[in-house]
C-alpha positions in Angstrom: 61.8 100.5 82.1 64.1 97.2 80.7 63.6 94.1 81.8 67.7 94.6 82.6 67.5 97.2 85.5 68.1 95.6 89.2 65.0 95.2 91.7 66.5 97.6 93.7 66.4 100.1 90.5 63.2 99.1 89.7 61.7 99.8 93.6 63.5 103.1 93.8 61.6 104.2 90.0 58.1 102.7 91.5 58.9 104.8 95.2 59.8 108.3 93.2 57.0 107.1 91.6 54.5 107.2 94.3 56.2 109.8 96.5 55.1 111.6 93.2 51.9 111.3 93.1 51.9 112.9 96.8 53.8 116.3 95.4 51.2 116.0 92.8 48.3 115.9 95.4 49.4 118.8 98.0 50.9 120.9 95.2 47.9 120.9 93.9 45.6 122.0 96.3 47.4 125.3 96.8 47.8 126.1 92.5 45.8 123.2 90.0 42.5 123.5 89.1 40.6 120.6 91.3 38.7 119.1 88.4 37.7 115.2 87.6 41.6 115.0 85.2 43.6 116.3 88.1 41.6 113.7 90.1 42.1 111.2 87.7 45.7 111.3 87.4 46.1 110.5 91.0 43.8 108.0 92.6 42.1 104.9 92.4 38.3 104.9 91.6 37.8 103.6 95.0 39.8 106.0 97.0 39.6 107.7 99.9 40.6 110.4 101.3 40.1 111.3 105.5 40.9 114.6 107.1 40.3 115.0 110.8 37.1 116.2 110.2 35.9 114.6 107.2 36.3 112.1 104.3 35.1 110.9 101.3 35.3 108.3 98.9 35.3 107.3 95.7 37.0 109.1 92.8 33.3 110.7 92.2 33.1 113.5 93.5 36.7 114.0 94.9 37.4 117.3 93.1 34.7 118.8 94.9 34.9 117.5 97.5 38.7 119.2 97.5 37.1 122.5 96.3 34.7 122.8 98.8 37.1 121.9 101.8 39.5 124.3 100.6 36.7 127.5 99.8 37.0 128.2 103.2 40.7 130.1 102.4 41.5 132.9 100.5 44.9 130.6 99.9 46.9 127.6 101.1 50.8 126.9 100.8 50.7 122.8 102.1 55.1 121.9 102.6 56.2 118.5 103.1 59.1 116.8 103.9 60.0 113.5 101.9 58.0 111.0 101.1 58.8 107.4 103.3 57.4 104.7 101.0 57.2 101.1 101.2 56.8 99.3 98.3 55.8 95.3 98.4 55.1 94.9 94.5 51.6 96.4 93.5 51.2 98.0 96.8 52.9 100.7 98.6 52.7 102.3 102.0 53.5 106.0 102.4 54.2 108.2 105.0 55.0 111.9 105.0 55.2 115.1 107.8 53.2 118.2 105.9 52.6 121.7 107.3 49.8 123.5 106.2 48.5 127.1 106.3 45.5 128.3 105.8 45.1 131.6 105.0 41.2 133.3 106.1 39.5 135.1 103.6 39.8 138.7 104.9 37.5 140.6 107.1 36.7 138.1 109.2 36.8 138.1 112.8 39.7 135.3 113.5 43.1 135.6 113.5 44.5 135.2 109.2 46.4 132.2 110.0 45.2 128.5 110.6 48.3 126.3 111.0 48.6 122.7 111.4 50.9 120.5 111.4 50.0 117.0 110.2 50.8 113.6 109.6 50.3 112.0 106.1 49.9 108.2 106.0 48.2 106.3 102.9 48.9 103.5 100.6 48.9 103.7 96.9 48.6 100.5 94.0 49.9 100.0 90.4 46.7 100.0 87.9 46.4 97.4 85.8 48.2 99.9 82.6 51.2 99.9 85.1 50.7 103.2 86.5 50.7 104.2 90.4 47.9 106.0 92.2 46.6 107.1 95.6 44.1 104.2 97.4 44.1 106.2 100.6 46.0 109.4 101.8 45.0 109.8 105.4 45.9 113.5 108.2 46.1 113.4 111.4 46.6 116.2 113.7 50.0 117.1 115.7 49.7 120.1 116.1 47.6 123.5 115.4 48.1 127.4 115.6 45.6 129.9 115.2 41.6 129.1 114.5 40.1 126.6 111.7 37.2 127.5 109.7 33.9 127.2 111.6 35.3 127.6 115.0 
């Protein structure tokens, strides 16, 4: 980036970086090794992730918390709309829609799939090293089909 880029270009680059964090987070849930490097590449030290039934605050234990949440399923697939961002300096608000398909482990008494339509909202912050990281992701279920784990 150079100082000759217009404010509109800089805002576009920031919005793209923030949206890319959401992309990496959701794809990661389905395919990545969720470890501390994964978490540090996405979240600030004080980040919070809020699911309808649980929440985690702080980067410490973030990867393990996600692994434990996903262990209830044999597989998952997360498909989302484009991420709408509102960048204001070093802080960005974000919003997207998400369809999450959760495949139950075989052999149970549940239907094979648990699917949710979810609203995602959150915030990101530019860190001291100039990188964007998520500070908050919050998921609100709009609709669901099938049986969630533990039901």
